[in-house]
C-alpha positions as CSV (number, residue, x, y, z in Angstrom):
1,X,4.2,15.3,48.1
2,X,4.4,14.1,44.5
3,X,2.7,10.8,43.9
4,X,5.2,9.8,41.3
5,X,7.6,9.4,44.1
6,X,5.6,6.5,45.5
7,X,6.0,4.4,42.4
8,X,9.6,3.7,41.9
9,X,11.0,3.6,38.3
10,X,7.6,4.6,36.9
11,X,8.6,8.0,35.4
12,X,11.5,6.2,33.6
13,X,9.2,3.4,32.3
14,X,6.9,6.1,30.8
15,X,9.6,8.1,29.3
16,X,11.1,5.0,27.7
17,X,7.6,4.1,26.4
18,X,7.2,7.6,24.9
19,X,10.6,7.5,23.2
20,X,10.0,4.1,21.9
21,X,6.5,4.8,20.5
22,X,7.7,7.4,18.1
23,X,10.2,5.0,16.6
24,X,7.7,2.2,16.5
25,X,5.1,4.6,14.9
26,X,7.5,5.6,12.2
27,X,8.5,2.1,11.5
28,X,4.9,1.1,11.2
29,X,4.1,3.9,8.9
30,X,7.1,3.0,6.7
31,X,5.9,-0.7,6.6
32,X,2.4,0.5,5.5
33,X,3.9,2.8,2.8
34,X,6.0,-0.1,1.4
35,X,3.0,-2.5,1.3
36,X,0.8,0.1,-0.4
37,X,3.6,1.0,-3.0
38,X,3.9,-2.8,-3.7
39,X,0.1,-3.2,-4.3
40,X,0.1,-0.1,-6.5
41,X,3.0,-1.4,-8.5
42,X,1.3,-4.8,-9.0
43,X,-2.0,-3.2,-10.0
44,X,-0.1,-0.8,-12.5
45,X,1.6,-3.8,-13.9
46,X,-1.7,-5.7,-14.4
47,X,-3.2,-2.7,-16.1
48,X,-0.3,-2.4,-18.4
49,X,-0.7,-6.1,-19.3
50,X,-4.4,-5.7,-20.0
51,X,-3.7,-2.6,-22.2
52,X,-1.0,-4.5,-24.1
53,X,-3.3,-7.6,-24.5
54,X,-6.1,-5.4,-25.9
55,X,-3.7,-3.5,-28.3
56,X,-2.5,-6.9,-29.6
57,X,-6.1,-8.0,-30.3
58,X,-6.3,-5.6,-33.3
59,X,-9.8,-4.4,-32.3
60,X,-10.8,-2.7,-35.5
61,X,-10.5,-5.8,-37.6
62,X,-12.2,-7.8,-35.0
63,X,-15.1,-5.4,-34.9
64,X,-15.2,-5.5,-38.9
65,X,-15.3,-9.3,-38.8
66,X,-18.3,-9.3,-36.3
67,X,-20.2,-6.8,-38.3
68,X,-19.6,-8.8,-41.5
69,X,-20.6,-12.0,-39.9
70,X,-23.7,-10.5,-38.5
71,X,-24.7,-8.0,-41.0
């Protein structure tokens, strides 16, 4: 006698859970990827802002002024 026959509805519940698990897993992976992509885009934008700020400082003339002031 198969012990699964003793628990009515159990195989159906298990199969339903297995089918639902793959969908839920894929949805969670997609959410994680979107969050990571957003974080990376924000970081990239911040780095671009810093690069732009530093380029606007005109570093060579700042260095020359500092050398002239202390030398």
